N, C-alpha and C positions, 0 to 999 in steps of 0.2 A: 505494498499501500505505502502511495507516496504521503512523501510527511507532511503533518500538517502546517498549514500557515497561519498563525495565530494572531488576533487582534483584540488590540487594549480595551476594544469597545466590544468584544465577546461575552456576553454573560452567561450565567448559569440556566435564565431562560431558555436564551439561544441555543443551549445544546441540549433542552429540551424540545427545543422545537425540532431540531433537528428527527428525531425517533418520531415524532407527530407527520413528518414531510415523508419519512422512509427514504431519508437522504443525507450523507454526511460529506462535508464540505470540504475540500483540501485548502481549498483559498477561503478562509474563513471571512476576512475584509468585506466577500461577496455577498454573504448574508447582512454582515452589518449592514453596509452599502442599501440593500434592497430595503430594509425595516426602518431605514433613516428617511424621515418625513422631511420634506424643505425646509417647514416651519421651525426645525433643531436647530440650523444653521444661526437662526437670527438669535439664539442663548447664547451665541457665542463658541460654539465647535467649529472652528473653522475647519480642524483638520478632517471635517468628513465630508465626504461626498452623499447629495441625498440621491435619492431613489427614482428620480423621474426618466432618465438616461437611460434606466434599465427596465425602467416600468414598459420604455418604448420600445424594447426590444423581446420585454417577453408577449408585449400583445401581439407582436409577430409571431412569434414560435408558439403561441395560443392557437393564433388562429390556423397555423400549417396543420397543429396535431388535432386539435378538433376536426378541421377540414378531411384529415386519414380516418379518424375515427369515424364518422357519418359518413365516409366512403366505403368503408368497411362493412358496415352493417345497415346503410339502408341503401346503396346504390342501386340494389336490384327491386327496390319498392317505391322508389319516391325518384321525381324527375328534380334539376339543378336550383330549381327557384324554390320549392319545398325545403331540399339541402341547406338553402343558403337562409332562408329562415329558421328553420333548426337551429345554426350555426350562431345566428345572431343571439336568437333564444339562450344559447348556453354561454356568449362572452359577453351577455349582457352585464351593467353595474352591478342588477340584484343578486345572478346568480355569482357572479363571485366571489362579493359580497360573502354570501350565507357561505361560501366553500373558506375564502378567507375566516370569518367567525366560527366554524369549525374546526379550524385549525390552529385557532388561537390568537392570530396574526394581532390582533388590536393589542393583545395583552403584553407583547415585546417590540412595538411600534415603541420607537424614538420619536416624539414630538417637543414641538414645544411647551413651555407650561401654561402658557395662552391657550392652545390649540389642546392643549390637554382638558382644562378647566371647561371648554365649549365643545366637550363631549366628543373632540377627533378619536379617540380608540375606538365609537362605536359608529363611526361617519362612514353610510357604503361608498361614496367617492373614495376615500382614503384607503378602506377594506379592501375595494376591487381593486386599488391602484396597486397597495401592499402584496395582492397575488400575484400579480402581472409583475411585480419586479423580483420576486421570490421564485419564477420562472424562468423571468432571463439570468438570475442568478445562477440557478442550477444548471440555464443552458452552456454560460459561460463559464462554469468550474468541470459539468461533464459532457457536455456536448450536447447534441439533440437525442441520440438514444436517454439520456439519464431524464430530459426533461419529459419526455412523451410516456416515459415509464411512469413519471410522478405525475402527469396531467390523467396517464389510466388509472391509477389508482385512486383521483377524485372522481372522474366523470363516467368511466366503465360501470360501475355498480348501478347506474339508475338509466343506462344510455338508452332502454327498450322504451323509458317514458317520455324521451324528448320526443317524439313526433307528435303526440297528443299534443303536450305543454307547449312546445314551439311551436304549434300551426296555430292552437287556439289563439295565441298569442292575434295572429293576422287575421280574423275571419273579416273584420272589416274591410282590409285590402284586397282578399279574395272575393269577395262580394261586390265590391266596386268595380274588380275588373270584369265580372260575368256580366254585371250589368249594364254597360260601355261596351261590352261586345257583343250583345244581344240584342239591349234595348235604348241604345247609346243615351242613355242618361243616368245617374247615382242616385243612392237611398240618402234618404234623410232622418236625424234622429231625433225623437221628442222625449223629455222627461215626462213621465204618467205622473208620477208621484214617488214622493220622498217619506219616510216613514222610519221611526225610531229615534233613540236622545243621539246626541251629537257625535259622540264618541262610538256608538254603531249603528248606524244609519243605514236601511235599506232605499236603493234607487232601482224605480220600475221603468223603464226606455219601451217607446214604441218604435217600430222601424216603419219608416212610409216609401210607398213606390207612386210617384204623380200624385201626391196627398190622401191615397190608400192607405192603412195599416196592415199590414204584412206577419207582422211577428211582434212578439214582447220577449225582453230580458231582465232581471234582478241581479243583483250585486251589491257590495258592499260598497263600491265606487258604481261611477256612472259609467266610466271605464269599461268596466266588468260588464254590466249590465249591458251596454251599447253591444260588446263582442258576442254574450250569449246569445242576443236578439238577431245579429246575424248570421252567427251558427244556424239559428234555426229558419232563417230565412234562406241559408245556402241549402240546407237538409232537403228543402220542399223543392228549391229550383231545379236541385240534382233530379231529385226524384221525377218531376216534369219534363226534363229536358231527357230524360232515358226513356221514358213512355214514349214519348213523340218521337225517338229516334235522335235526339239534335246532339251534337257533340262539339 
């Protein structure tokens, strides 16, 4: 095994993180940098480098590795457009922040005192960026195979759920494509009702074609309700076109 290159900023918590990552760094300055938010430099730690450039690299590595995973699992079942939507779902900020949270990245991030007081350790954008930066750090330390293995451990266990979740997020776009293609107009959405207390609201949204309501959806947010209404409309639309031999 190559000799470890230690960093004076490498903490016992980062050693524990290596176990959760399933990867031991040869150059531990890389993981230190990956976990250093730019705000930390404002506190006078001029000898550190922040993780923004590493995040840039990790983003590219992540996109390639995720594309390969999706191709291997779904290329025989889905077209390019759907694979693109699945990838966008997987590399979205909420998904990456969720992965970062499970790895405990927020607990080991190096933040400024001000950023920490304002809740930076739980902020989705900071967590997602840290996940990308850690991916970039693994790539720099061990190459693409090491980064791919890390990402497979994070994403493969639930990969079969991705088509449903990833495509659900884009029913509105799919419906708009269908209606423009066949009818040359786009649907509209109208909030029918809002119920429940402020912290637990339920939205009911109607979907309309040329002023006529064709479906409804409910959800915790207006966006979720619109997606469900669009999904129902697509199912009805695809049933009609199938019965009439329209493709």
